[in-house]
N, CA, C, O and the ligand as a Tripos MOL2 file, in Angstrom:
@<TRIPOS>MOLECULE
protein
  261   259    66     0     0
PROTEIN
NO_CHARGES

@<TRIPOS>ATOM
      1 N         127.2030  103.8650  105.4790 N.3       1 MET1
      2 CA        125.8620  104.3260  105.7760 C.3       1 MET1
      3 C         124.9430  104.2950  104.5970 C.2       1 MET1
      4 O         125.3270  104.8610  103.5730 O.2       1 MET1
      5 N         123.8780  103.7540  104.6110 N.am      2 LEU2
      6 CA        122.9150  103.6820  103.5640 C.3       2 LEU2
      7 C         122.3440  104.9940  103.2530 C.2       2 LEU2
      8 O         122.1440  105.7450  104.2080 O.2       2 LEU2
      9 N         122.0510  105.3910  102.0800 N.am      3 SER3
     10 CA        121.4400  106.5860  101.7580 C.3       3 SER3
     11 C         120.6140  106.3570  100.4050 C.2       3 SER3
     12 O         120.8600  105.4730   99.5840 O.2       3 SER3
     13 N         119.7050  107.2030  100.3260 N.am      4 TYR4
     14 CA        118.8150  107.1750   99.2010 C.3       4 TYR4
     15 C         118.9830  108.4650   98.3560 C.2       4 TYR4
     16 O         119.6540  109.4150   98.7610 O.2       4 TYR4
     17 N         118.3660  108.4530   97.2070 N.am      5 GLN5
     18 CA        118.4100  109.6580   96.2700 C.3       5 GLN5
     19 C         117.0730  110.3690   96.5680 C.2       5 GLN5
     20 O         116.0100  109.7570   96.4640 O.2       5 GLN5
     21 N         117.1290  111.6370   96.9300 N.am      6 CYS6
     22 CA        115.8490  112.3650   97.1580 C.3       6 CYS6
     23 C         115.1540  112.4810   95.7380 C.2       6 CYS6
     24 O         115.8110  112.7580   94.7340 O.2       6 CYS6
     25 N         113.8280  112.2590   95.7110 N.am      7 ALA7
     26 CA        113.0010  112.2440   94.5050 C.3       7 ALA7
     27 C         112.8470  113.7190   93.9400 C.2       7 ALA7
     28 O         112.4840  113.9000   92.7780 O.2       7 ALA7
     29 N         113.1220  114.7230   94.7660 N.am      8 PHE8
     30 CA        112.9960  116.0260   94.3870 C.3       8 PHE8
     31 C         114.2050  116.6760   93.9230 C.2       8 PHE8
     32 O         114.2360  117.2290   92.8230 O.2       8 PHE8
     33 N         115.2210  116.6400   94.7180 N.am      9 CYS9
     34 CA        116.3970  117.4970   94.4240 C.3       9 CYS9
     35 C         117.6710  116.5440   94.0140 C.2       9 CYS9
     36 O         118.7270  117.0590   93.6470 O.2       9 CYS9
     37 N         117.5160  115.2380   94.0930 N.am     10 ASP10
     38 CA        118.4560  114.4000   93.4700 C.3      10 ASP10
     39 C         119.7010  114.1640   94.4620 C.2      10 ASP10
     40 O         120.5470  113.3110   94.1930 O.2      10 ASP10
     41 N         119.7670  114.8760   95.5020 N.am     11 ASP11
     42 CA        120.9200  114.7220   96.4060 C.3      11 ASP11
     43 C         120.6200  113.5050   97.3720 C.2      11 ASP11
     44 O         119.5010  112.9980   97.4600 O.2      11 ASP11
     45 N         121.6720  113.1040   98.0550 N.am     12 ALA12
     46 CA        121.5290  111.9600   98.9260 C.3      12 ALA12
     47 C         120.7680  112.3750  100.1910 C.2      12 ALA12
     48 O         120.9030  113.4910  100.6930 O.2      12 ALA12
     49 N         119.9930  111.4590  100.6620 N.am     13 VAL13
     50 CA        119.4280  111.5720  102.0310 C.3      13 VAL13
     51 C         119.6910  110.2700  102.7500 C.2      13 VAL13
     52 O         119.2950  109.1740  102.3550 O.2      13 VAL13
     53 N         120.4090  110.4970  103.8660 N.am     14 HIS14
     54 CA        120.9400  109.2400  104.6050 C.3      14 HIS14
     55 C         119.7790  108.5630  105.4550 C.2      14 HIS14
     56 O         118.8240  109.1920  105.9130 O.2      14 HIS14
     57 N         119.9760  107.2720  105.5960 N.am     15 GLU15
     58 CA        118.8270  106.5470  106.3050 C.3      15 GLU15
     59 C         118.6150  107.0290  107.6920 C.2      15 GLU15
     60 O         117.5370  106.8450  108.2570 O.2      15 GLU15
     61 N         119.6970  107.6970  108.3080 N.am     16 THR16
     62 CA        119.5960  108.0820  109.6430 C.3      16 THR16
     63 C         119.3160  109.6090  109.7990 C.2      16 THR16
     64 O         119.3370  110.1520  110.9040 O.2      16 THR16
     65 N         119.0670  110.2430  108.6950 N.am     17 SER17
     66 CA        118.8130  111.6570  108.6460 C.3      17 SER17
     67 C         117.4760  111.8920  109.2610 C.2      17 SER17
     68 O         116.5090  111.1570  109.0600 O.2      17 SER17
     69 N         117.4660  113.0140  110.0640 N.am     18 ALA18
     70 CA        116.1820  113.4850  110.6740 C.3      18 ALA18
     71 C         115.3200  114.0540  109.5290 C.2      18 ALA18
     72 O         114.1200  114.2490  109.7210 O.2      18 ALA18
     73 N         115.8570  114.3060  108.4310 N.am     19 ASP19
     74 CA        115.1560  114.9400  107.3300 C.3      19 ASP19
     75 C         114.4880  113.9360  106.2160 C.2      19 ASP19
     76 O         113.7370  114.3010  105.3110 O.2      19 ASP19
     77 N         114.8810  112.7180  106.4520 N.am     20 LEU20
     78 CA        114.3390  111.6030  105.4960 C.3      20 LEU20
     79 C         112.9200  111.3630  105.7850 C.2      20 LEU20
     80 O         112.5130  111.1310  106.9230 O.2      20 LEU20
     81 N         112.0620  111.4280  104.5970 N.am     21 ARG21
     82 CA        110.6470  111.0800  104.7500 C.3      21 ARG21
     83 C         110.4520  110.0670  103.5580 C.2      21 ARG21
     84 O         111.2270  110.0340  102.6020 O.2      21 ARG21
     85 N         109.3880  109.2670  103.6860 N.am     22 VAL22
     86 CA        109.1480  108.2610  102.6040 C.3      22 VAL22
     87 C         107.7190  108.3990  102.2350 C.2      22 VAL22
     88 O         106.8080  108.2950  103.0560 O.2      22 VAL22
     89 N         107.5550  108.6330  100.9860 N.am     23 LEU23
     90 CA        106.0910  108.7870  100.3070 C.3      23 LEU23
     91 C         105.7910  107.4440   99.7390 C.2      23 LEU23
     92 O         106.5610  106.8240   99.0060 O.2      23 LEU23
     93 N         104.6350  107.0460  100.1230 N.am     24 LYS24
     94 CA        104.1480  105.7050   99.5340 C.3      24 LYS24
     95 C         103.0490  106.1040   98.6290 C.2      24 LYS24
     96 O         102.0330  106.6190   99.0950 O.2      24 LYS24
     97 N         103.2080  105.8730   97.2350 N.am     25 VAL25
     98 CA        102.4100  106.1850   96.2320 C.3      25 VAL25
     99 C         101.6640  104.9560   95.6750 C.2      25 VAL25
    100 O         102.2660  103.9430   95.3200 O.2      25 VAL25
    101 N         100.3320  105.0910   95.6170 N.am     26 SER26
    102 CA         99.6270  103.9930   95.0800 C.3      26 SER26
    103 C          98.4650  104.4560   94.0650 C.2      26 SER26
    104 O          98.0730  105.6220   94.1140 O.2      26 SER26
    105 N          97.9700  103.6350   93.2370 N.am     27 ALA27
    106 CA         96.8990  104.0940   92.2720 C.3      27 ALA27
    107 C          95.8240  102.9770   92.4690 C.2      27 ALA27
    108 O          96.1470  101.8080   92.6790 O.2      27 ALA27
    109 N          94.5080  103.4090   92.3880 N.am     28 ALA28
    110 CA         93.4310  102.5470   92.6300 C.3      28 ALA28
    111 C          93.4520  101.3790   91.6280 C.2      28 ALA28
    112 O          93.0870  100.2590   91.9850 O.2      28 ALA28
    113 N          93.8860  101.6350   90.3520 N.am     29 GLU29
    114 CA         93.8790  100.5890   89.4700 C.3      29 GLU29
    115 C          95.1670   99.7370   89.2620 C.2      29 GLU29
    116 O          95.2720   98.8450   88.4190 O.2      29 GLU29
    117 N          96.1250  100.1240   90.1320 N.am     30 LYS30
    118 CA         97.3250   99.3260   90.0710 C.3      30 LYS30
    119 C          97.5910   98.5670   91.2750 C.2      30 LYS30
    120 O          97.1220   98.9810   92.3350 O.2      30 LYS30
    121 N          98.2940   97.4920   91.2480 N.am     31 GLU31
    122 CA         98.5440   96.7900   92.4700 C.3      31 GLU31
    123 C          99.9050   97.2420   93.1750 C.2      31 GLU31
    124 O         100.8620   97.5510   92.4650 O.2      31 GLU31
    125 N          99.9810   97.2750   94.3430 N.am     32 GLY32
    126 CA        101.2330   97.7200   95.0930 C.3      32 GLY32
    127 C         101.4200   99.1240   95.2230 C.2      32 GLY32
    128 O         100.4370   99.8470   95.0600 O.2      32 GLY32
    129 N         102.5050   99.6150   95.4840 N.am     33 PHE33
    130 CA        102.8660  100.9380   95.8310 C.3      33 PHE33
    131 C         104.3150  101.1770   95.4050 C.2      33 PHE33
    132 O         105.1010  100.2550   95.1820 O.2      33 PHE33
    133 N         104.6240  102.5090   95.3050 N.am     34 GLN34
    134 CA        106.0110  102.8270   94.9760 C.3      34 GLN34
    135 C         106.4470  103.8640   96.1020 C.2      34 GLN34
    136 O         105.7970  104.8660   96.4040 O.2      34 GLN34
    137 N         107.6320  103.4710   96.6660 N.am     35 GLU35
    138 CA        108.1780  104.3850   97.7460 C.3      35 GLU35
    139 C         109.1370  105.3920   97.1350 C.2      35 GLU35
    140 O         110.0070  105.0730   96.3260 O.2      35 GLU35
    141 N         108.9130  106.6930   97.5950 N.am     36 LEU36
    142 CA        109.7290  107.7110   97.1430 C.3      36 LEU36
    143 C         110.5180  108.2980   98.3980 C.2      36 LEU36
    144 O         109.9020  108.7170   99.3780 O.2      36 LEU36
    145 N         111.7960  108.3080   98.3290 N.am     37 PHE37
    146 CA        112.5690  108.8200   99.4790 C.3      37 PHE37
    147 C         112.9040  110.3680   99.2490 C.2      37 PHE37
    148 O         113.4090  110.7790   98.2040 O.2      37 PHE37
    149 N         112.5980  111.1170  100.2450 N.am     38 VAL38
    150 CA        112.7430  112.5320   99.9760 C.3      38 VAL38
    151 C         113.2110  113.3350  101.2340 C.2      38 VAL38
    152 O         112.9840  112.8870  102.3580 O.2      38 VAL38
    153 N         113.7890  114.3850  101.0690 N.am     39 HIS39
    154 CA        114.1620  115.1980  102.2550 C.3      39 HIS39
    155 C         112.7730  115.9510  102.5850 C.2      39 HIS39
    156 O         111.9950  116.3740  101.7290 O.2      39 HIS39
    157 N         112.6000  116.0420  104.0180 N.am     40 ARG40
    158 CA        111.4230  116.6750  104.4490 C.3      40 ARG40
    159 C         111.3100  118.1730  103.8830 C.2      40 ARG40
    160 O         110.2420  118.6030  103.4470 O.2      40 ARG40
    161 N         112.3780  118.8670  103.9160 N.am     41 ARG41
    162 CA        112.3980  120.1890  103.4240 C.3      41 ARG41
    163 C         112.0980  120.3420  101.9630 C.2      41 ARG41
    164 O         111.5670  121.3730  101.5510 O.2      41 ARG41
    165 N         112.4360  119.3050  101.1270 N.am     42 CYS42
    166 CA        112.1090  119.3620   99.6690 C.3      42 CYS42
    167 C         110.5650  119.1280   99.5140 C.2      42 CYS42
    168 O         109.9100  119.8110   98.7270 O.2      42 CYS42
    169 N         109.9890  118.1220  100.3060 N.am     43 LEU43
    170 CA        108.6570  117.8430  100.1710 C.3      43 LEU43
    171 C         107.7530  119.1430  100.6180 C.2      43 LEU43
    172 O         106.7900  119.5410   99.9630 O.2      43 LEU43
    173 N         108.2010  119.7150  101.7890 N.am     44 VAL44
    174 CA        107.4460  120.8850  102.2550 C.3      44 VAL44
    175 C         107.5350  121.9750  101.2260 C.2      44 VAL44
    176 O         106.5250  122.6390  100.9920 O.2      44 VAL44
    177 N         108.6840  122.2190  100.5800 N.am     45 ALA45
    178 CA        108.8990  123.2400   99.6120 C.3      45 ALA45
    179 C         107.9260  123.0970   98.4170 C.2      45 ALA45
    180 O         107.4180  124.0590   97.8400 O.2      45 ALA45
    181 N         107.7060  121.7120   98.0850 N.am     46 ALA46
    182 CA        106.7860  121.4680   96.9020 C.3      46 ALA46
    183 C         105.3240  121.6210   97.1910 C.2      46 ALA46
    184 O         104.5020  121.5130   96.2810 O.2      46 ALA46
    185 N         104.9840  121.8610   98.3920 N.am     47 LEU47
    186 CA        103.5470  121.9580   98.8060 C.3      47 LEU47
    187 C         103.2940  123.4450   98.7960 C.2      47 LEU47
    188 O         104.2270  124.2290   98.9700 O.2      47 LEU47
    189 N         102.0100  123.8660   98.5900 N.am     48 ARG48
    190 CA        101.6030  125.2390   98.6500 C.3      48 ARG48
    191 C         101.9450  125.7410  100.0700 C.2      48 ARG48
    192 O         101.7890  125.0470  101.0750 O.2      48 ARG48
    193 N         102.4190  126.9930  100.0700 N.am     49 PRO49
    194 CA        102.7370  127.5930  101.4560 C.3      49 PRO49
    195 C         101.7560  127.4040  102.5540 C.2      49 PRO49
    196 O         102.1340  127.1610  103.7000 O.2      49 PRO49
    197 N         100.4460  127.5160  102.2130 N.am     50 ALA50
    198 CA         99.4480  127.4480  103.2450 C.3      50 ALA50
    199 C          99.0520  126.0550  103.7140 C.2      50 ALA50
    200 O          98.3240  125.8840  104.6910 O.2      50 ALA50
    201 N          99.5940  124.9970  102.9300 N.am     51 PHE51
    202 CA         99.1280  123.7000  103.2820 C.3      51 PHE51
    203 C          99.4940  123.3390  104.7500 C.2      51 PHE51
    204 O         100.5940  123.5360  105.2680 O.2      51 PHE51
    205 N          98.4450  122.8010  105.3180 N.am     52 PRO52
    206 CA         98.6330  122.5000  106.8840 C.3      52 PRO52
    207 C          99.6080  121.3160  106.9790 C.2      52 PRO52
    208 O          99.4150  120.2750  106.3500 O.2      52 PRO52
    209 N         100.6370  121.5060  107.7660 N.am     53 LEU53
    210 CA        101.6910  120.3960  107.9570 C.3      53 LEU53
    211 C         101.2790  119.6510  109.3580 C.2      53 LEU53
    212 O         101.0480  120.2520  110.4070 O.2      53 LEU53
    213 N         101.2330  118.3250  109.1910 N.am     54 GLY54
    214 CA        101.1220  117.4490  110.3940 C.3      54 GLY54
    215 C         102.4630  117.3160  111.1660 C.2      54 GLY54
    216 O         103.4720  117.9510  110.8590 O.2      54 GLY54
    217 N         102.3830  116.4360  112.1950 N.am     55 PRO55
    218 CA        103.7120  116.2300  112.9220 C.3      55 PRO55
    219 C         104.7940  115.5940  112.1430 C.2      55 PRO55
    220 O         105.9680  115.7750  112.4660 O.2      55 PRO55
    221 N         104.4460  114.8190  111.0770 N.am     56 VAL56
    222 CA        105.4610  114.1040  110.3350 C.3      56 VAL56
    223 C         106.2730  115.0900  109.4670 C.2      56 VAL56
    224 O         107.4640  114.9510  109.1880 O.2      56 VAL56
    225 N         105.4160  116.1750  109.0510 N.am     57 LEU57
    226 CA        106.1690  117.1320  108.1960 C.3      57 LEU57
    227 C         106.6700  118.3830  108.9110 C.2      57 LEU57
    228 O         107.3130  119.2370  108.3020 O.2      57 LEU57
    229 N         106.4010  118.4770  110.0790 N.am     58 GLU58
    230 CA        107.0500  119.5890  110.7690 C.3      58 GLU58
    231 C         108.6560  119.2770  111.0990 C.2      58 GLU58
    232 O         109.0810  118.1530  111.3680 O.2      58 GLU58
    233 N         109.4010  120.3940  111.0330 N.am     59 PRO59
    234 CA        110.7780  120.0750  111.3060 C.3      59 PRO59
    235 C         111.0620  119.5020  112.7040 C.2      59 PRO59
    236 O         110.4110  119.8300  113.6960 O.2      59 PRO59
    237 N         112.0640  118.6340  112.7150 N.am     60 THR60
    238 CA        112.5010  118.0830  114.0210 C.3      60 THR60
    239 C         113.2850  119.0630  114.7900 C.2      60 THR60
    240 O         113.6700  120.1020  114.2540 O.2      60 THR60
    241 N         113.5640  118.7580  116.1300 N.am     61 VAL61
    242 CA        114.3770  119.6060  116.8370 C.3      61 VAL61
    243 C         115.7240  119.6110  116.3030 C.2      61 VAL61
    244 O         116.3880  120.6460  116.3700 O.2      61 VAL61
    245 N         116.1920  118.5640  115.7830 N.am     62 ALA62
    246 CA        117.6010  118.3750  115.1340 C.3      62 ALA62
    247 C         117.7520  119.4430  113.9190 C.2      62 ALA62
    248 O         118.7620  120.1230  113.7380 O.2      62 ALA62
    249 N         116.6720  119.4750  113.1790 N.am     63 GLU63
    250 CA        116.6620  120.3770  112.0270 C.3      63 GLU63
    251 C         116.6530  121.8240  112.3480 C.2      63 GLU63
    252 O         117.2380  122.6490  111.6460 O.2      63 GLU63
    253 N         115.9650  122.1320  113.4460 N.am     64 GLN64
    254 CA        115.8460  123.5450  113.7200 C.3      64 GLN64
    255 C         117.0880  124.1280  114.3840 C.2      64 GLN64
    256 O         117.1180  125.3360  114.6140 O.2      64 GLN64
    257 N         118.0910  123.3600  114.6980 N.am     65 ARG65
    258 CA        119.3440  123.8880  115.2630 C.3      65 ARG65
    259 C         120.1380  124.5240  114.1270 C.2      65 ARG65
    260 O         121.2330  125.0400  114.3520 O.2      65 ARG65
    261 ZN        115.8590  116.7550   98.4070 Zn       66 ZN66
@<TRIPOS>BOND
     1     1     2 1
     2     2     3 1
     3     3     4 2
     4     3     5 am
     5     5     6 1
     6     6     7 1
     7     7     8 2
     8     7     9 am
     9     9    10 1
    10    10    11 1
    11    11    12 2
    12    11    13 am
    13    13    14 1
    14    14    15 1
    15    15    16 2
    16    15    17 am
    17    17    18 1
    18    18    19 1
    19    19    20 2
    20    19    21 am
    21    21    22 1
    22    22    23 1
    23    23    24 2
    24    23    25 am
    25    25    26 1
    26    26    27 1
    27    27    28 2
    28    27    29 am
    29    29    30 1
    30    30    31 1
    31    31    32 2
    32    31    33 am
    33    33    34 1
    34    34    35 1
    35    35    36 2
    36    35    37 am
    37    37    38 1
    38    38    39 1
    39    39    40 2
    40    39    41 am
    41    41    42 1
    42    42    43 1
    43    43    44 2
    44    43    45 am
    45    45    46 1
    46    46    47 1
    47    47    48 2
    48    47    49 am
    49    49    50 1
    50    50    51 1
    51    51    52 2
    52    51    53 am
    53    53    54 1
    54    54    55 1
    55    55    56 2
    56    55    57 am
    57    57    58 1
    58    58    59 1
    59    59    60 2
    60    59    61 am
    61    61    62 1
    62    62    63 1
    63    63    64 2
    64    63    65 am
    65    65    66 1
    66    66    67 1
    67    67    68 2
    68    67    69 am
    69    69    70 1
    70    70    71 1
    71    71    72 2
    72    71    73 am
    73    73    74 1
    74    74    75 1
    75    75    76 2
    76    75    77 am
    77    77    78 1
    78    78    79 1
    79    79    80 2
    80    79    81 am
    81    81    82 1
    82    82    83 1
    83    83    84 2
    84    83    85 am
    85    85    86 1
    86    86    87 1
    87    87    88 2
    88    87    89 am
    89    89    90 1
    90    90    91 1
    91    91    92 2
    92    91    93 am
    93    93    94 1
    94    94    95 1
    95    95    96 2
    96    95    97 am
    97    97    98 1
    98    98    99 1
    99    99   100 2
   100    99   101 am
   101   101   102 1
   102   102   103 1
   103   103   104 2
   104   103   105 am
   105   105   106 1
   106   106   107 1
   107   107   108 2
   108   107   109 am
   109   109   110 1
   110   110   111 1
   111   111   112 2
   112   111   113 am
   113   113   114 1
   114   114   115 1
   115   115   116 2
   116   115   117 am
   117   117   118 1
   118   118   119 1
   119   119   120 2
   120   119   121 am
   121   121   122 1
   122   122   123 1
   123   123   124 2
   124   123   125 am
   125   125   126 1
   126   126   127 1
   127   127   128 2
   128   127   129 am
   129   129   130 1
   130   130   131 1
   131   131   132 2
   132   131   133 am
   133   133   134 1
   134   134   135 1
   135   135   136 2
   136   135   137 am
   137   137   138 1
   138   138   139 1
   139   139   140 2
   140   139   141 am
   141   141   142 1
   142   142   143 1
   143   143   144 2
   144   143   145 am
   145   145   146 1
   146   146   147 1
   147   147   148 2
   148   147   149 am
   149   149   150 1
   150   150   151 1
   151   151   152 2
   152   151   153 am
   153   153   154 1
   154   154   155 1
   155   155   156 2
   156   155   157 am
   157   157   158 1
   158   158   159 1
   159   159   160 2
   160   159   161 am
   161   161   162 1
   162   162   163 1
   163   163   164 2
   164   163   165 am
   165   165   166 1
   166   166   167 1
   167   167   168 2
   168   167   169 am
   169   169   170 1
   170   170   171 1
   171   171   172 2
   172   171   173 am
   173   173   174 1
   174   174   175 1
   175   175   176 2
   176   175   177 am
   177   177   178 1
   178   178   179 1
   179   179   180 2
   180   179   181 am
   181   181   182 1
   182   182   183 1
   183   183   184 2
   184   183   185 am
   185   185   186 1
   186   186   187 1
   187   187   188 2
   188   187   189 am
   189   189   190 1
   190   190   191 1
   191   191   192 2
   192   191   193 am
   193   193   194 1
   194   194   195 1
   195   195   196 2
   196   195   197 am
   197   197   198 1
   198   198   199 1
   199   199   200 2
   200   199   201 am
   201   201   202 1
   202   202   203 1
   203   203   204 2
   204   203   205 am
   205   205   206 1
   206   206   207 1
   207   207   208 2
   208   207   209 am
   209   209   210 1
   210   210   211 1
   211   211   212 2
   212   211   213 am
   213   213   214 1
   214   214   215 1
   215   215   216 2
   216   215   217 am
   217   217   218 1
   218   218   219 1
   219   219   220 2
   220   219   221 am
   221   221   222 1
   222   222   223 1
   223   223   224 2
   224   223   225 am
   225   225   226 1
   226   226   227 1
   227   227   228 2
   228   227   229 am
   229   229   230 1
   230   230   231 1
   231   231   232 2
   232   231   233 am
   233   233   234 1
   234   234   235 1
   235   235   236 2
   236   235   237 am
   237   237   238 1
   238   238   239 1
   239   239   240 2
   240   239   241 am
   241   241   242 1
   242   242   243 1
   243   243   244 2
   244   243   245 am
   245   245   246 1
   246   246   247 1
   247   247   248 2
   248   247   249 am
   249   249   250 1
   250   250   251 1
   251   251   252 2
   252   251   253 am
   253   253   254 1
   254   254   255 1
   255   255   256 2
   256   255   257 am
   257   257   258 1
   258   258   259 1
   259   259   260 2
@<TRIPOS>SUBSTRUCTURE
     1 MET1         2 RESIDUE 1 A MET
     2 LEU2         6 RESIDUE 1 A LEU
     3 SER3        10 RESIDUE 1 A SER
     4 TYR4        14 RESIDUE 1 A TYR
     5 GLN5        18 RESIDUE 1 A GLN
     6 CYS6        22 RESIDUE 1 A CYS
     7 ALA7        26 RESIDUE 1 A ALA
     8 PHE8        30 RESIDUE 1 A PHE
     9 CYS9        34 RESIDUE 1 A CYS
    10 ASP10       38 RESIDUE 1 A ASP
    11 ASP11       42 RESIDUE 1 A ASP
    12 ALA12       46 RESIDUE 1 A ALA
    13 VAL13       50 RESIDUE 1 A VAL
    14 HIS14       54 RESIDUE 1 A HIS
    15 GLU15       58 RESIDUE 1 A GLU
    16 THR16       62 RESIDUE 1 A THR
    17 SER17       66 RESIDUE 1 A SER
    18 ALA18       70 RESIDUE 1 A ALA
    19 ASP19       74 RESIDUE 1 A ASP
    20 LEU20       78 RESIDUE 1 A LEU
    21 ARG21       82 RESIDUE 1 A ARG
    22 VAL22       86 RESIDUE 1 A VAL
    23 LEU23       90 RESIDUE 1 A LEU
    24 LYS24       94 RESIDUE 1 A LYS
    25 VAL25       98 RESIDUE 1 A VAL
    26 SER26      102 RESIDUE 1 A SER
    27 ALA27      106 RESIDUE 1 A ALA
    28 ALA28      110 RESIDUE 1 A ALA
    29 GLU29      114 RESIDUE 1 A GLU
    30 LYS30      118 RESIDUE 1 A LYS
    31 GLU31      122 RESIDUE 1 A GLU
    32 GLY32      126 RESIDUE 1 A GLY
    33 PHE33      130 RESIDUE 1 A PHE
    34 GLN34      134 RESIDUE 1 A GLN
    35 GLU35      138 RESIDUE 1 A GLU
    36 LEU36      142 RESIDUE 1 A LEU
    37 PHE37      146 RESIDUE 1 A PHE
    38 VAL38      150 RESIDUE 1 A VAL
    39 HIS39      154 RESIDUE 1 A HIS
    40 ARG40      158 RESIDUE 1 A ARG
    41 ARG41      162 RESIDUE 1 A ARG
    42 CYS42      166 RESIDUE 1 A CYS
    43 LEU43      170 RESIDUE 1 A LEU
    44 VAL44      174 RESIDUE 1 A VAL
    45 ALA45      178 RESIDUE 1 A ALA
    46 ALA46      182 RESIDUE 1 A ALA
    47 LEU47      186 RESIDUE 1 A LEU
    48 ARG48      190 RESIDUE 1 A ARG
    49 PRO49      194 RESIDUE 1 A PRO
    50 ALA50      198 RESIDUE 1 A ALA
    51 PHE51      202 RESIDUE 1 A PHE
    52 PRO52      206 RESIDUE 1 A PRO
    53 LEU53      210 RESIDUE 1 A LEU
    54 GLY54      214 RESIDUE 1 A GLY
    55 PRO55      218 RESIDUE 1 A PRO
    56 VAL56      222 RESIDUE 1 A VAL
    57 LEU57      226 RESIDUE 1 A LEU
    58 GLU58      230 RESIDUE 1 A GLU
    59 PRO59      234 RESIDUE 1 A PRO
    60 THR60      238 RESIDUE 1 A THR
    61 VAL61      242 RESIDUE 1 A VAL
    62 ALA62      246 RESIDUE 1 A ALA
    63 GLU63      250 RESIDUE 1 A GLU
    64 GLN64      254 RESIDUE 1 A GLN
    65 ARG65      258 RESIDUE 1 A ARG
    66 ZN66       261 GROUP 0 **** ****
């Protein structure tokens, strides 16, 4: 099974994991973008607590079990 390295915690995050999220980072003066593979929980933990989470960042049913 393919897995990536979480950009926040350095642990593996598997391609089929319900916790996998992909950040696409770009800069106005640079061409292209960089993809960062992260755990949803790690990304949410890096945000300020009151940051409003959209559907993509809310825990899935599988994660809540
Ligand atoms: Zn992580």
